[in-house]
C-alpha positions in Angstrom: 0.0 0.0 -0.3 1.3 3.5 -0.9 0.7 6.5 1.6 1.7 10.4 0.4 1.7 12.9 2.5 2.1 16.4 1.0 3.6 19.5 3.4 4.8 22.7 3.4 7.4 23.8 6.1 9.6 26.8 7.2 10.7 28.7 9.6 12.7 32.1 10.7 10.4 34.4 8.7 10.9 37.1 11.4 8.0 39.1 10.1 8.8 41.2 9.0 11.9 40.6 7.7 11.7 37.6 5.6 7.6 37.7 5.1 7.9 38.9 1.4 10.2 35.6 0.5 7.8 33.5 2.3 4.8 35.1 0.3 6.9 34.8 -3.2 8.1 31.3 -2.8 4.6 30.0 -1.4 3.0 31.8 -4.8 5.8 30.0 -7.1 4.4 26.5 -6.1 1.4 26.6 -8.4 -1.3 24.0 -8.4 0.6 22.3 -4.9 -1.9 22.3 -2.0 -0.4 20.7 1.2 -2.0 18.2 3.8 -0.3 20.1 6.4 2.2 23.0 7.4 4.8 22.9 9.7 6.0 26.0 11.1 9.6 25.7 13.2 9.4 28.8 15.1 11.0 32.5 14.8 7.9 33.6 13.0 7.9 36.9 14.1 10.3 38.9 16.1 10.7 39.7 19.6 7.9 38.2 21.0 5.6 40.3 18.4 1.8 38.7 19.2 0.5 40.7 16.4 3.5 39.8 13.4 2.0 36.1 13.3 -1.4 37.7 12.1 0.3 37.9 8.5 1.4 34.5 8.5 -1.6 33.3 9.3 -3.6 35.5 6.8 -1.9 34.7 4.4 -1.8 31.1 4.7 -5.7 30.9 5.3 -6.1 32.9 2.1 -4.1 30.3 0.4 -5.5 27.1 1.9 -8.3 27.6 3.4 -9.3 26.5 7.4 -9.2 22.8 6.8 -5.8 22.5 6.4 -4.0 22.1 9.6 -1.5 24.6 10.5 1.3 23.3 13.0 3.5 25.3 15.3 6.5 25.0 17.4 7.8 27.9 19.4 10.9 29.4 18.7 13.4 31.9 20.3 11.3 34.8 19.5 8.3 33.7 20.4 9.1 34.4 24.0 8.3 31.9 26.9 6.7 34.6 28.5 3.9 35.4 25.8 3.5 31.6 24.7 0.0 31.6 26.1 -1.1 35.0 24.9 -0.1 33.3 21.3 -2.2 30.3 21.9 -5.3 32.7 23.1 -4.8 35.0 19.8 -4.8 32.0 17.2 -6.9 29.2 18.6 -6.9 27.8 15.1 -3.0 26.9 15.4 -1.5 23.7 16.7 1.4 24.6 19.2 3.5 21.8 20.2 5.6 22.7 23.2 6.7 19.1 23.9 3.7 17.9 23.0 2.3 15.6 20.0 -0.4 15.9 17.5 -2.3 12.7 16.2 -4.5 12.8 12.9 -5.9 10.6 10.7 -5.5 12.4 7.2 -7.1 10.9 3.9 -3.4 9.7 3.3 -2.2 8.4 6.5 -2.1 8.3 9.9 0.1 10.9 10.5 2.2 12.2 14.0 3.9 15.0 15.3 6.1 15.6 17.8 6.8 19.4 18.2 9.3 20.9 20.6 11.2 24.3 20.9 14.3 22.0 21.1 18.0 22.5 23.1 20.8 23.7 23.0 24.3 22.7 23.7 25.1 25.3 25.7 23.4 28.9 27.0 23.6 31.6 25.5 25.2 34.8 27.6 21.4 35.7 28.0 20.4 32.5 29.1 23.0 32.0 31.4 22.4 35.5 33.5 19.1 35.3 33.3 17.4 31.7 32.4 20.1 29.2 33.8 17.0 26.5 34.7 17.0 26.2 30.8 19.9 23.6 31.4 18.1 21.2 33.0 14.9 22.1 30.6 17.3 21.3 27.8 18.5 17.7 28.8 14.8 17.0 30.0 13.7 17.5 26.3 15.5 15.6 24.9 14.1 12.6 27.0 10.7 13.9 26.5 11.7 13.5 22.8 12.2 9.6 22.6 9.6 8.6 25.0 7.2 10.5 23.0 8.7 9.0 19.4 9.2 5.8 20.6 4.9 5.4 21.5 4.3 7.4 18.6 6.7 4.9 15.8 4.5 1.9 17.1 1.2 3.9 16.3 1.5 5.7 13.3 2.6 5.4 9.2 4.1 8.5 9.3 6.1 10.4 12.1 7.8 14.0 11.8 9.7 16.0 14.5 9.6 19.2 14.4 11.8 21.6 16.1 13.3 25.1 16.4 16.9 24.8 17.3 18.7 22.2 15.1 19.4 18.5 16.5 22.1 18.4 14.5 25.3 19.6 13.6 25.3 18.2 10.3 22.7 21.0 8.7 24.7 23.7 10.5 27.5 23.9 7.9 28.0 27.6 7.0 27.7 28.8 10.1 30.8 29.9 12.5 31.8 26.7 14.0 32.0 28.5 17.5 28.5 28.9 17.8 27.4 25.3 16.9 26.1 25.0 20.6 24.3 27.7 20.9 22.5 26.5 17.7 21.1 23.1 18.2 22.0 19.9 20.7 23.3 16.9 19.3 21.8 14.9 21.8 19.5 14.5 19.1 20.8 12.5 16.9 20.9 9.3 19.3 17.3 9.6 19.6 16.3 10.0 16.0 18.5 7.2 15.5 17.1 5.0 17.7 13.2 5.9 17.2 13.4 6.8 13.1 10.8 9.5 12.7 10.5 9.7 9.3 11.0 13.8 8.8 12.6 15.8 10.8 12.2 19.7 10.7 14.2 22.8 12.3 15.3 26.2 11.7 17.0 28.4 13.7 20.1 28.2 11.6 20.4 31.4 9.1 23.5 30.6 7.5 23.5 26.5 6.5 25.0 25.9 3.5 24.1 22.4 4.0 20.0 22.1 4.8 19.4 18.4 4.3 20.8 15.5 5.7 19.8 11.9 7.0 20.5 10.1 10.4 19.8 6.5 9.9 16.5 6.6 7.7 15.3 9.3 9.1 15.1 12.9 7.0 16.7 16.2 8.1 15.7 19.5 7.0 16.5 23.0 7.5 13.3 24.9 6.8 14.8 28.3 7.7 14.1 31.0 5.0 17.1 33.1 4.9 19.0 29.6 4.3 17.3 28.0 1.8 15.8 31.6 0.5 12.5 29.7 0.1 9.6 27.9 2.0 10.0 23.9 1.6 7.1 21.9 -0.3 7.5 18.1 0.2 6.1 14.9 -0.7 7.0 11.9 1.6 6.3 8.5 0.2 6.0 5.6 1.6 5.5 2.1 0.2 6.5 -1.4 1.7 7.7 0.0 4.4 10.1 2.2 3.0 9.9 5.7 2.6 11.2 8.3 -0.6 11.1 12.1 0.2 10.5 14.7 -3.2 12.0 18.5 -2.1 10.4 21.7 -3.8 11.4 24.9 -3.2 11.2 27.7 -5.5 14.3 27.6 -7.2 14.7 23.6 -7.3 13.1 20.3 -7.0 15.0 17.4 -5.5 14.2 13.3 -4.8 16.2 12.9 -1.9 
């Protein structure tokens, strides 16, 4: 039996900075209608709750209300404003170390979403939010427990994050800041739990935005890195997964 899931994904739009690029690249995908939209955080800048409306309204105008929009929080969707984002944008499915499971027309789809973790606290975090060190380690454990469960239950499993779960998709960034962009602790989790697709953002300068860990595809969907949103088709046939990626400037089968 063959399963095909169509998705649209991006992060780091930092409205208004890269919003025009989001609009132009989505509009270039003529005839493409996703089953699901995945937002990988930093959709706005500096906790600007009202800025999220630009992205939400645009996506709803393109795809209507029936296409699920899932989002994780990035570091620019400040932690003390998460409840405001949830309250104002109730039609968005907000994932914060949590799961979403749905029987779509194509398959049983499961998405686990998290802001993710950093290997090293930023200077600001060290001064003002040292509790994050323990939280970052806890998130890795939570991801493993949830992904193991979802892998047993679902046709297609997606891990959606803001921070990078690997250094493999950070090439192009200065190596001395890798620890401030993600956490390699997730690599072991991905290898073990085998999500079909892992999506992250946060790395604006990545030159290598695709990697593979075991059988899992990992994609950095940061708009300034890719210069586009990413549309994709996940195909599962006889237990094997293939991935076709479409941007505004290329198309490739991975």
